[in-house]
N, C-alpha and C positions, 0 to 999 in steps of 0.2 A: 280124760278119756281120749282114746285114739280112734279117729274116724277115717274110713276109706270110702269114697264115693266112686262107684264103677258104673260106667255106661257101656252100651254095646261097642262104642267107638274107642274108648280109652278110660284110664283112671283119671278122674277129674280132680280129686283132692285126696291127700293123705296128710294127716297131721292131728295135733292135739286140739280139743275143743272143750268147752265148759258144759254144754248141754245140747240136746237135739230134740226137736218137736217134729213129729211125723204124722201124715194123714193115713192112719191105719184103716183097713177095710171095715172094722167095726167101730171106728171113731178115732179121733186124734189122741196121741199119747206122747209123753215126754220121757226121754232117757237122761238120767243123771249118773254121776260117779257111783260105782259099785252096784249098778242095776243087776237084778237077777238075770241069768241067761234067758234069752227069748229069741224066737224066730217068728216073724209076722209078715203077712202080705200087706201091701200098701195100695191105696187107690189114688186117683188123680188129685193133686193138690200141691200145697207148698210145704217144703221142708225148711224149718227154721234152725239155723246153726248159730248158737251163741258162743261168742269168743272172738278174739282178734286173730283171724286167719289170713293167710296170704295165698292168693290164687295166681297161677301163671297167666300172663297177658293173653295167651292164645285161647284160653278157655273161659275167661271172664264173661264174655257175651252170653254164655250158657246159663249164667246165674242172673236172677232178677234184680237183686239188690246186694251190694257189697258195701258194708260199712265197718267201722272200727269194732262195734259190739255185736252186730247181727248180720248174717248173710242169708238170703232167701234163694231157694232153688226149686223151680217148678218141675214136677214129675207127672207122667201119664199113668204110671203104675210102677210097682217094684216089690222088692223083698228086703227085709232087714234082718241081720243076725247079730246078737250081742252075746259076748262071752268074755269074762276077765277084763272088763273095761276096754274092750276092742269092739268097735261097731263096723260092720261091713254093710253098706247100702248098695244094692244092685238096682239101678233105675233105668226106666225106659223113657 
């Protein structure tokens, strides 16, 4: 799956991932390969990105944990859209 994380300041990440767990307004949910199209609002919480991703040094401090298998990113709120294995995460 292809993920783009976009904040008001910049695009923080663009690349391939294995899965994504999000703090949805009505509860946490996970996105996997070939997920049905969805648009959802997000509440404050932690986004869990599974997969070995590479972040630019200039934005690494915006992420809570960066490891080989899992990266954590805290958000105040946001919106996510999924279509054709492409995820666009707009975060505050």
